[in-house]
N, C-alpha and C positions, 0 to 999 in steps of 0.2 A: 457520551463524548460527542462533541461537535466537530464535524469535519470542516476544516478551514478552506477558504477559497484558494490559498496558496501557503506554501511552507518554504523555508530556506534550508538547503542542504549544501554544506561546503561553500557557502557564499552565493550559491545559485538559487534564484527564486524559481520555484516549481509551482505551476498552476495545478489545482486539483479540480477535476471535473467529474460529476456524477452523471452518467449517461444511461440510457435505457438498457442496452446490452452491448457486449463486444462481439464482433463477428468471429473472432478466433476462438471463442468458447472459454475464454479466461474470465475470472472474476475481476481482475484488475491488471494494470500494466503501467510501468513507468518508462518514460523516455527522457533521459537527460538531454539528448540532442534536441528534442522538441520542448524541453522544460515543462513536462506535464505528467501528471498521474491521472489516469482515467479509471473509474470504478463502475462496474456494471450494477445497476439496481435490480436487474432481472437476470436470471440464469436458468436455462432449460425451461423457459416458459413460466417460471415461478419468481415472484417478487422476493428479493433478499431481505432477511431480517436485518435490523440495524446492527446487531452484533456482528453479523457476517460482513457488512459494509465496513464497520470499524476495524475488524480484524484484517480485512483486505488492505485497508489504508495503511495500517502499521506494517504489514507484510511488504508493501511496495516501498515504504520509507526505508526499510532495512535494505532492500535491493539498492536503493539510491545511495545510501550511506556506504555500503560495501563497494559499490562501483566507483564512487567518488574517492574512496580510500585506495583504489587500485586492487582491491581484493575480488577480482572477477571470478576466481575459482570458487570462493565461498559464496559469492552472489549467485552463481549458477547451480549451487547445491540446494535444491528446493527442500530437501529434508531438513537441512540446517536452518534455512530461512524460515520455514514453517514453524519449527520448534522455537527458534529465537523469538519470532513474532508472537507466538502463543504465550510464552513466558512474559515478554514485555507488556503485552496487552493486559495480562492479569494484574501486573503491577500498576499500570496506568489507571485501570478501573478502580483501584483502591485509593487513589489520590483524591482527596476532597478539596474543593476550592475554599 
């Protein structure tokens, strides 16, 4: 899966940035206010596998979609977002161009 430079969620263009690491210890983070998703390529001193980066990207997209829909309670439920992201990523990986 190729991580794009930007995506559109609810009409808002969101820049996607791969960075060395996040200071807050997260693998990824979305900020609709700053129109960006940042994904850490390293975590706890270890380089992340591409599968982890891809999964994190999908996870952050789900946060963005839920927040745009006004579903902030669901978006703040990390158990739900993790499960949904895992299932969605499995489906995406099966799609062939």
